[in-house]
NUKERO-188207 format. One record per residue: residue number from 1; x, y, z of N, C-alpha, C, CB in turn. Coordinates in steps of 0.02 Angstrom, whole numbers. Each point is the difference from the previous one (the first is absolute). Glycine has a CB too. Example, Ala and Ser with C-alpha at 12.3 -4.5 7.8 and 13.67 -1.06 7.14 Angstrom:
REC, 1, 660, -284, 390, -45, 59, 0, 45, 60, 0, -95, -59, 62 $
REC, 2, 77, 112, -98, 42, 59, 3, -39, 55, 37, 59, -32, -108 $
//
This chain:
REC, 1, 2741, 1041, 2089, -49, -61, 44, 36, 55, 58, -13, -169, -57 $
REC, 2, -42, 175, 102, -3, 26, 60, -12, -65, 33, -40, 122, -23 $
REC, 3, 64, -130, 75, -6, -54, 77, -39, 27, 21, 94, -39, 38 $
REC, 4, -134, -8, 26, -37, 21, 65, 22, 65, 44, -17, -123, 3 $
REC, 5, -51, 166, -25, 27, 42, 52, 14, 4, 84, -44, 37, -94 $
REC, 6, 86, -18, 132, 25, -32, 62, 6, 75, 43, 77, -126, -55 $
REC, 7, -131, 140, 92, 4, 51, 46, 55, 14, 48, -104, -18, -17 $
REC, 8, 127, 68, 30, 60, -19, 43, 61, 16, -32, -59, -88, 51 $
REC, 9, 132, 62, 0, 53, 1, -15, 49, -46, 17, -37, 90, -5 $
REC, 10, 14, -115, 54, 37, -53, 32, 7, -74, -28, -34, 69, 90 $
REC, 11, 76, -82, -122, 11, -64, -46, 59, -31, 18, -54, 46, -94 $
REC, 12, 45, -110, 75, 106, -28, 33, 4, 1, -74, 30, -112, 131 $
REC, 13, 49, 97, -129, 16, -29, -70, -11, -64, -15, 74, 71, -1 $
REC, 14, -97, -55, -53, -44, -63, -33, 51, -86, -21, -84, 127, -69 $
REC, 15, 47, -171, 43, 27, -53, -9, -48, -37, -65, 52, 2, 137 $
REC, 16, -1, -8, -180, -55, -30, -73, 20, -79, 4, 8, 118, -106 $
REC, 17, -46, -129, 72, 4, -99, 6, 4, -13, -71, -88, -40, 109 $
REC, 18, 82, -2, -145, 33, -28, -71, -83, 19, -29, 121, -125, 25 $
REC, 19, -148, 111, 13, -96, 12, -63, 6, 52, -4, -100, -64, 28 $
REC, 20, 144, 133, 8, -10, 68, -32, -44, 45, 60, -2, -54, -141 $
REC, 21, -15, 11, 183, -48, 29, 65, 35, 41, 60, -71, -108, -20 $
REC, 22, 59, 165, 18, 50, 56, 51, -33, -1, 103, 11, 111, -151 $
REC, 23, 21, -126, 159, -28, -16, 86, 22, 44, 43, 3, -114, -8 $
REC, 24, -22, 152, 43, 33, 38, 45, -56, 2, 58, 81, 70, -89 $
REC, 25, -65, -12, 152, -31, 25, 80, -44, 51, -50, 111, -7, 127 $
REC, 26, -169, 27, -102, -5, 69, -22, -64, 25, 62, 40, -18, -158 $
REC, 27, -18, 64, 202, -63, 2, 57, -18, -25, 28, -25, 31, -29 $
REC, 28, 34, -88, 72, -23, -54, 9, -26, -71, -34, -2, 91, 54 $
REC, 29, 39, -78, -103, -41, -58, -39, 52, -29, -36, -115, 53, -17 $
REC, 30, 122, -121, 5, 66, -49, -45, -37, 8, -84, 43, -124, 118 $
REC, 31, -43, 137, -176, -14, 6, -63, 24, -20, -58, -25, 61, 52 $
REC, 32, -12, -107, -84, 22, -8, -46, -20, 38, -73, 16, -92, 78 $
REC, 33, 18, 114, -139, 10, 32, -51, -2, -60, -46, 62, 103, 49 $
REC, 34, -90, -114, -111, 28, -32, -49, 13, 26, -48, -36, -67, 33 $
REC, 35, 74, 42, -73, 10, 11, -96, -80, 38, -24, 90, -142, -32 $
REC, 36, -134, 126, 49, -81, 28, -21, 11, 80, 27, -92, -129, 24 $
REC, 37, 124, 119, 37, -28, 70, 35, -56, -32, 44, 21, 97, -105 $
REC, 38, -33, -148, 121, -62, -35, 57, 26, 6, 68, -45, -95, -79 $
REC, 39, 34, 145, 133, 2, -20, 56, -25, -43, 45, 22, 73, -30 $
REC, 40, 29, -106, 72, -39, -41, 44, 15, 4, 67, -11, -67, -84 $
REC, 41, -24, 84, 142, 31, -3, 57, 28, -97, 44, -89, 144, -2 $
REC, 42, 124, -135, 22, 35, -42, 11, -14, -30, 90, 83, 61, -114 $
REC, 43, -83, 10, 148, -28, 0, 67, -1, 71, 21, 40, -115, 29 $
REC, 44, -93, 113, -9, -13, 82, 57, -2, -27, 62, -81, 81, -70 $
REC, 45, 119, -13, 88, 5, 18, 86, -30, 54, 12, 101, -43, 23 $
REC, 46, -95, 59, 66, -50, 66, -5, 70, 44, 44, -173, -52, 7 $
REC, 47, 226, 13, -14, 68, 13, 25, 8, 75, -48, 56, -148, 31 $
REC, 48, -23, 194, -5, 17, 87, -32, 60, -9, -2, -76, 86, 50 $
REC, 49, 115, -111, -11, 88, -18, -45, 7, 22, -39, 21, -81, 11 $
REC, 50, 20, 144, -58, 31, 4, -49, 72, -41, -18, -70, 102, 19 $
REC, 51, 52, -134, -91, 70, -44, 12, 10, 24, -57, -2, -109, 69 $
REC, 52, 66, 105, -70, 46, 33, -47, 64, -43, -38, -34, 98, 80 $
REC, 53, 22, -167, -54, 47, -52, 6, -7, -39, -79, -12, -12, 151 $
REC, 54, 47, -23, -147, 34, -36, -76, -60, -81, 6, 186, 53, 4 $
REC, 55, -233, -41, -38, -46, -87, -12, 52, -32, -15, -118, 16, -54 $
REC, 56, 113, -77, 63, 44, -63, -6, -62, -56, -39, 96, 27, 132 $
REC, 57, -64, -60, -183, -31, -51, -30, 43, -61, -13, -70, 85, -46 $
REC, 58, 45, -126, 93, 29, -63, 14, -20, -64, -51, -1, 49, 124 $
REC, 59, 24, -117, -112, -19, -48, -47, -75, -38, 41, 149, -21, -57 $
REC, 60, -195, 9, 18, -53, 6, 4, -51, 19, 20, 47, -36, -21 $
REC, 61, -9, 110, -7, -57, 64, -5, -18, 26, 74, -61, -55, -113 $
REC, 62, 103, 48, 144, 15, 13, 80, 20, 79, -10, 53, -134, 50 $
REC, 63, -86, 169, -20, 7, 66, 9, 22, 16, 60, -75, 14, -72 $
REC, 64, 128, 28, 78, 27, 43, 63, 0, 73, 20, 60, -82, -17 $
REC, 65, -96, 111, 81, -26, 71, -26, 31, 16, 67, -124, 4, -86 $
REC, 66, 180, 44, 107, 22, 26, 66, -63, 25, 16, 124, 30, -12 $
REC, 67, -143, -13, 84, -49, 29, 11, 35, 45, 68, -99, -95, -62 $
REC, 68, 107, 145, 80, 40, 25, 65, 39, -43, 11, -75, 57, 51 $
REC, 69, 89, -84, 26, 29, -43, -1, -19, -83, -3, 44, 102, 42 $
REC, 70, -102, -111, -71, -11, -54, -28, 18, -39, -44, -50, 41, 35 $
REC, 71, 49, -87, -85, -1, -15, -53, -61, -51, -21, 121, 32, 13 $
REC, 72, -159, -17, -64, -56, -39, -25, 21, -53, -62, -78, 107, 37 $
REC, 73, 64, -182, -16, 18, -12, -52, -88, -37, -46, 162, -14, 62 $
REC, 74, -160, 4, -133, -75, -1, -24, 10, -65, -41, -40, 139, -8 $
REC, 75, -3, -161, -1, -2, -64, -49, -28, 6, -33, 13, -59, 44 $
REC, 76, -3, 70, -138, -56, 45, -55, -6, -46, -52, 35, 127, 15 $
REC, 77, -44, -130, -78, -14, -45, -64, 60, 39, -44, -154, -34, 7 $
REC, 78, 198, 74, 26, 45, 39, -49, 47, -38, -28, -13, 92, 58 $
REC, 79, 27, -82, -113, 64, -51, -11, 78, 33, 6, -84, -66, -85 $
REC, 80, 121, 44, 54, 70, -10, 53, 41, 74, -18, 19, -158, -8 $
REC, 81, -2, 209, 19, 42, 51, -1, 32, -1, -71, 16, -3, 129 $
REC, 82, -28, 69, -161, -12, 13, -74, 103, -17, -15, -150, 125, -4 $
REC, 83, 178, -152, -33, 70, -4, -16, 28, 81, -36, -21, -151, -20 $
REC, 84, 79, 157, 52, 20, 71, -17, 27, 23, 75, -97, 27, -108 $
REC, 85, 166, 38, 113, 2, 40, 45, -48, 35, 12, 89, -4, -16 $
REC, 86, -124, 18, -37, -71, 40, 37, -52, -31, -54, 51, 139, 54 $
REC, 87, -98, -147, -11, -66, -31, -22, -22, 47, -43, -30, -63, 99 $
REC, 88, 13, 122, -70, -43, 52, -42, 43, 40, -51, -79, 16, 100 $
REC, 89, 133, -46, -130, 37, 33, -59, -15, -42, -52, 94, 49, 59 $
REC, 90, -43, -48, -107, -6, -52, -67, -15, -63, 32, 88, 54, -83 $
REC, 91, -55, -80, 95, -31, -77, 40, -90, -31, -2, 106, 48, 95 $
REC, 92, -120, 0, -78, -70, -1, 5, -45, 55, -17, 33, -69, 75 $
REC, 93, -38, 89, -149, -34, 71, -6, -67, -3, 12, 73, 37, -78 $
REC, 94, -107, -84, 62, -93, -18, 24, 2, 4, 64, -42, -88, -82 $
REC, 95, 99, 79, 127, -24, -1, 52, 14, 79, 32, 14, -140, 3 $
REC, 96, -5, 185, -40, 39, 62, 16, -68, 39, 3, 132, -11, -62 $
REC, 97, -142, 28, 147, -53, 39, -1, -8, 92, -19, -10, -108, 83 $
REC, 98, 71, 106, -112, 14, 91, -8, -26, -20, -105, 160, 62, 132 $
REC, 99, -138, -111, -146, 13, -18, -68, -77, 34, -30, 93, -128, 20 $
REC, 100, -80, 197, -79, -75, 11, -44, 15, -24, -69, -44, 112, 61 $
//
């Protein structure tokens, strides 16, 4: 199953929640892709800085994203971070965005 097409290539390192939703920053947008490959925009900015940092998922669905010299914090409806040392690995196969 292919996920949604994302133009460009400036994407942060993702975080995966316990429900299999992957959250990341891509070209000025905070995006979430669920285990059914449905894309949601959680935040949109006209800021054109490229982010290559790590997206963090904290308790209560808070997402932390570095953007240049700033740190942005968002309140979301995401679940807690998936268990395991690498949530996109065997600990969360349904949330792996490259699983076919």
